[in-house]
C-alpha positions, 0 to 999 in steps of 0.5 A: 501610895499611902492608900495602896500600902494601907490596903495591903495590910488588910488580909495580908497573906505573906505566902502570896506576892502581889507585884505592883510597879511604878514608872514615870508617866509620858512627858514626866506628867506624874507616875503610872502604876502597873498592877500584875494580874494577881495584884489587880485582882487583890486590889480591884476595889482600890483600882476602881476607886482610882478609876484605873484603866486596863493597860498593856504590860510595859515593854521594858520592865527594867525601867519600872520600880517595884512598889510592893 
């Protein structure tokens, strides 16, 4: 999370929102982080560093927490 928040401070644009959400991983084995399309574009380098994979939008957005 710290890397994500630090990366957000670089070239920060207060007029643009980059929603990022987190949720418990299946079987409570950590957390999953979901990037909105604008956030995925903005944080592409960080996602590649984490070896992120494309994921379908969660069916129940009410179970997610907004991180950024």
